[in-house]
N, C-alpha and C positions, 0 to 999 in steps of 0.2 A: 659354334662360335656365336651365332645370333642369339641362341637361347641364353648363353652365358652373359652376353652383354645386356639383354633384357632383365635378367635377374639382378645384375649389378646396378642397373638403372633404378630398379625398385628399391634396392638396399641402400643406395647412397643418394642423398639429396643435399640441398644446401644446409640443412640442419646438421649434417655430419661434419661439415667443415666449420661453420659458425654454429656452435651448439645452442641449445635452449638456454635462455637467460635464467639466472637464479637470483632471487631478491633476498637480501639479508634483512634482519629486523630493523636495522637503522636506515633502510631505504637504499642502500648501495646495491647496484645491479652488477653481477659478475657474469660475463659471457665467455665461455671457453672457445678457443680457436684451435683447430687441428689441421694437420697435413695428411692428405689421403694420396696413396700411391697404388697403382695397379700394374701388374705385369702378366703377360701371356706368352706362352711358348707352345709351338706345335711342330711336329716333324714326323716323317715317315719315309718309307721307301719300298719299292717293289724289286724283287730279286728274281732274275730270269734263270739262274743256275741252281741246280739241286744236285745232291749226291745220291747215286744209286746204292744198291746193297753192297757193291764191291768198293764203294768210296770214290768212284770215278765221277767227276763233275760232268753233267750233261746240261745242255740248253733245253729248257722246257718248251721253247718254240718249236724245236725240231721234233720232239716226241709228242707234243701236245698232251703232256701228262698233267693231270690235275692233282692238287694237294688233297689231303684228307678232308678238308672242309668244302670241297667243290670249287675252289679257286684255281685258275691256271697258274698263277704266280704266288710265291710266298710273299706276304706283306707284313711289314713291321711298322708300327706307328705309336705315337704317344703325344700327350698334350698335358699342359699344366697351367695353373693360374695362381696368382698370389695377390693378397690385399694387405696393405699396411696402413694403419691409422695411428698417428703419433700426435700427442698434444704439443702445441707450439707456444701458445701464450694464453693469457687471460686478460680480457678487456674489462676494466673496472670503471664504472660510471657512478659517480656520487659526489656530494658536497661541491657541486659546480665544476667538477674536474672529470676529465677522461684520461685514464692511464692505461698503458699497455704493459703488462707484467709478463716478461718472457719466462718460459720454463727454464731456459738455460740461464742460470744465475750469473755466469761469468760475462755478462754482456755490459761492458763498461760504456760502450758507445750509447746504448739505450739509456743508461743512467744520466750521461751527459746531456742527451737530448731532452730528457725530462726536466733538467735544471734550466735549460735555455729560456723558457717563457718567464720563469721567476727572475732570472738574471736581467732580462730585458726590462721587466717592470721596475726593478730596483735602479737600473741605469737611467731609465726615463724619469723616475721620481727624483733622483739625484740631480739630473739636468734641470728639472723644473725648479728645484730648490735653489740651485746656483743662479738661475735666471732671476728668480724672485729676490734673492739676496742682492744681486748686482743692481736691480732696479731700485731697491730700497737705499743702497749706498749711494747711487747716482742722485737720487732725489734729496738725500741729506746733504750732499756736497753743494748743491745748487743753492 
């Protein structure tokens, strides 16, 4: 297990999750973002009973019989591991903006969140225009 973890540590670093930046000719920088998942499983067991030539189960503790490979008890074991790396999004930096483009296109909430800064700027400019128009009309009335 220790060897497996050391090998995985060498294989996966921060550049696996936040990938290397790619710069396009127009100066836009694209950074891939991925999700990394690991799974480990191990199991085994010792069995103290064996069957003799007649098919009768015997306890190997009583007979002190060794299996063919020199072990007192039959042993079964196994282990496995898995790694999954999935792209999640691309961060696009350019033209004075930073955008997160998810791989899953059906992300309506992300699209709405991208529109929020522009909407706030428009509302702010409308409020400023209204204030300046009201100041002009007030000064004309006096």
